C-alpha positions as CSV (number, residue, x, y, z in Angstrom):
1,M,0.0,0.0,0.0
2,I,2.9,2.4,0.8
3,E,4.4,1.8,-2.6
4,L,1.0,2.6,-4.3
5,L,0.8,5.8,-2.3
6,G,4.2,6.8,-3.5
7,L,3.2,6.1,-7.0
8,G,0.2,8.3,-6.6
9,K,2.3,11.2,-5.3
10,R,4.8,10.8,-8.2
11,Y,2.5,10.1,-11.2
12,G,-0.8,11.5,-10.1
13,W,-3.8,10.0,-8.4
14,D,-5.9,9.7,-11.6
15,R,-3.1,7.8,-13.3
16,L,-2.8,5.5,-10.3
17,R,-6.5,4.9,-10.1
18,E,-6.6,3.9,-13.7
19,A,-3.6,1.6,-13.3
20,I,-5.3,-0.1,-10.2
21,Q,-8.6,-0.5,-12.1
22,E,-6.7,-2.0,-15.1
23,S,-4.7,-4.3,-12.8
24,L,-7.8,-5.6,-11.1
25,A,-9.5,-6.1,-14.4
26,L,-6.5,-8.2,-15.5
27,G,-6.7,-10.2,-12.3
28,C,-3.5,-8.8,-10.8
29,T,-3.4,-7.7,-7.2
30,D,0.4,-7.2,-6.9
31,A,1.9,-3.7,-6.4
32,A,4.5,-4.5,-9.1
33,A,1.7,-5.0,-11.7
34,V,0.3,-1.6,-10.8
35,R,3.7,0.0,-10.9
36,H,4.3,-1.5,-14.4
37,L,0.9,-0.1,-15.6
38,V,1.6,3.3,-14.2
39,T,5.1,3.5,-15.8
40,A,4.4,1.6,-19.0
41,N,4.3,4.7,-21.2
42,E,7.8,5.6,-20.0
43,L,9.4,2.4,-21.0
44,V,11.9,2.6,-23.9
45,R,11.0,0.4,-26.7
46,S,13.6,0.0,-29.4
47,H,12.4,-0.2,-33.0
48,T,14.1,-2.7,-35.2
49,E,14.6,-2.3,-38.9
50,P,13.0,-4.9,-41.1
51,F,15.5,-7.2,-42.7
52,E,15.5,-9.5,-45.7
53,L,14.7,-13.1,-44.8
54,S,16.1,-14.6,-48.0
55,G,19.6,-14.9,-46.5
56,L,18.3,-17.4,-43.9
57,E,18.0,-20.2,-46.5
58,R,21.6,-21.2,-45.8
59,Y,20.5,-22.4,-42.4
60,D,18.0,-24.8,-43.7
61,R,18.8,-28.4,-42.7
62,P,17.1,-31.6,-43.8
63,L,15.0,-33.3,-41.2
64,P,16.7,-36.3,-39.6
65,Q,15.8,-39.8,-40.8
66,M,14.4,-41.8,-37.9
67,Q,14.1,-45.3,-39.5
68,E,17.1,-46.7,-37.7
69,Y,15.8,-45.4,-34.3
70,D,12.3,-46.8,-35.0
71,L,13.9,-50.1,-35.8
72,L,15.6,-50.1,-32.4
73,L,12.4,-49.2,-30.7
74,S,10.6,-52.1,-32.4
75,L,13.4,-54.5,-31.2
76,T,13.0,-53.4,-27.6
77,T,9.2,-53.7,-27.7
78,T,9.3,-57.3,-29.1
79,G,11.5,-58.5,-26.3
80,A,14.7,-58.7,-28.4
81,E,17.8,-57.7,-26.5
82,V,19.7,-54.7,-27.9
83,A,23.5,-54.8,-27.7
84,R,24.9,-52.1,-25.5
């Protein structure tokens, strides 16, 4: 409660009231949630420039072939012993 009163003094009571109402509507009762909502418009958000995705093709890899693994699984389920 003391933290909320401090937020009210610093950012204004109307802004605090709106943040509390929004927090309760979201189901949050924590003072940290209210603090975040009060200060959210002051957060610095960096804007990234769009980039071309065509250069990512070099990272494409074929999917692994799992036939050998499936064969091992079928051996263990039929009771055959697998060499370790």
